[in-house]
C-alpha positions in Angstrom: 2.9 61.6 140.8 5.4 61.8 142.5 7.3 65.3 144.0 10.5 66.3 142.2 13.4 68.0 144.4 12.3 71.4 142.8 8.4 70.5 144.2 10.0 69.8 147.6 12.3 72.9 147.5 9.0 75.6 146.7 7.4 73.5 149.5 10.0 74.7 151.6 10.2 78.1 150.6 6.5 78.3 151.1 7.2 77.2 154.6 9.8 79.7 155.1 7.5 82.3 154.2 5.0 81.1 156.5 7.5 81.8 159.4 8.3 85.2 158.0 11.3 84.5 156.3 12.5 85.1 152.8 10.7 82.1 150.8 14.0 80.0 149.5 14.0 76.5 149.5 16.9 74.3 148.8 17.6 70.6 148.2 20.5 68.7 147.2 20.3 65.1 145.4 22.9 62.9 144.7 22.1 59.5 143.4 18.6 59.9 143.0 18.7 60.5 147.1 17.8 63.8 148.8 20.8 64.2 150.8 19.3 68.1 152.1 16.3 70.1 152.3 17.0 73.5 153.8 15.1 77.0 153.5 16.0 80.2 154.6 16.5 80.8 158.3 18.4 84.1 158.6 15.6 85.7 161.2 15.2 82.1 163.2 19.2 81.9 164.1 19.9 85.6 163.6 22.8 84.5 161.0 22.8 86.5 157.4 24.8 83.2 156.3 21.7 80.9 156.9 20.5 81.2 152.9 18.6 78.1 151.8 21.7 76.7 150.0 24.1 77.3 152.5 22.4 75.4 155.2 21.6 72.3 152.4 25.4 72.2 151.9 26.4 72.1 155.4 23.9 69.3 155.8 24.8 67.7 152.7 28.3 67.6 153.4 27.5 66.0 157.0 25.3 63.2 155.3 27.6 62.4 153.1 31.0 62.3 155.3 33.3 64.2 152.9 34.4 67.9 152.3 33.0 67.7 148.7 29.5 67.3 146.8 31.1 66.2 143.6 28.3 64.3 141.8 25.7 66.3 143.6 22.8 68.9 142.1 21.5 71.7 144.2 17.6 73.1 143.3 17.1 76.3 144.9 14.0 78.5 144.4 16.2 82.1 143.8 19.3 82.3 142.0 22.3 82.3 144.7 23.7 85.5 145.7 27.5 85.8 145.5 28.3 84.1 148.9 25.7 81.1 147.6 27.4 80.6 144.4 31.3 80.6 145.9 29.8 78.1 148.3 28.7 76.2 145.5 32.0 76.3 143.7 33.9 75.4 146.7 31.6 72.1 147.2 31.8 71.0 143.5 28.2 70.4 142.6 27.8 69.2 139.8 24.7 70.7 138.6 22.4 73.9 139.6 19.0 74.1 139.0 17.4 77.5 140.2 13.8 78.5 139.6 13.7 82.5 139.8 16.1 85.1 138.3 17.7 87.4 141.2 18.7 91.2 139.1 19.7 92.7 142.4 21.8 90.1 144.4 22.1 86.9 142.2 25.7 86.0 141.2 25.1 83.2 138.6 23.3 84.7 135.2 23.0 88.2 137.0 25.5 90.5 138.9 29.0 89.0 139.3 28.1 85.8 136.9 30.8 84.3 139.6 31.3 81.1 137.4 32.1 83.1 134.4 35.2 84.4 135.9 38.5 83.5 135.4 39.3 82.7 139.1 36.7 80.6 139.5 37.8 77.0 139.4 34.6 74.9 139.3 32.0 75.4 137.0 28.5 73.2 137.7 26.0 73.1 135.1 23.1 76.1 135.5 20.0 75.0 134.4 17.3 78.3 135.5 13.7 78.8 135.2 12.8 75.2 136.3 9.6 76.5 139.0 10.2 79.9 138.3 6.8 81.7 138.0 5.5 79.7 141.3 8.7 81.2 143.3 8.5 84.2 141.9 5.2 84.8 142.9 5.8 83.6 146.1 8.4 86.5 146.5 6.2 88.9 145.1 3.7 88.1 147.7 6.2 88.4 150.5 7.6 91.2 149.9 4.8 92.9 148.8 3.5 92.1 152.1 6.4 93.7 153.8 6.1 97.1 152.3 2.0 97.0 153.0 
């Protein structure tokens, strides 16, 4: 059985957790090829914008050599926040698959629902819940460990 892009993203999230980062992984696929595979690196880079999907967007843009990701899909283990959702709209991703909902900071199906705003000029197709139970368990265990 071959590994799906979400499986790859979940593996990256596990690696992030092992390094003390919030367990989020992101993979960008274009025309069947993985263009970028990243994980949260906010602690390592001392950069609050170093979310997995932000790093994946930057890497995919560099790999593609363009300023847009038309026709590309993002697989991310946690619903993007407002920053990530805004970047996804600007990058013009075709589709966004996310695993776990983020009721506190999510901005796609929770919170501001950025893509539903009339001022948002690009609306990627959204597929949520893919790999949700595995992602939710990673997040729950990680944050329980921080509190414990």
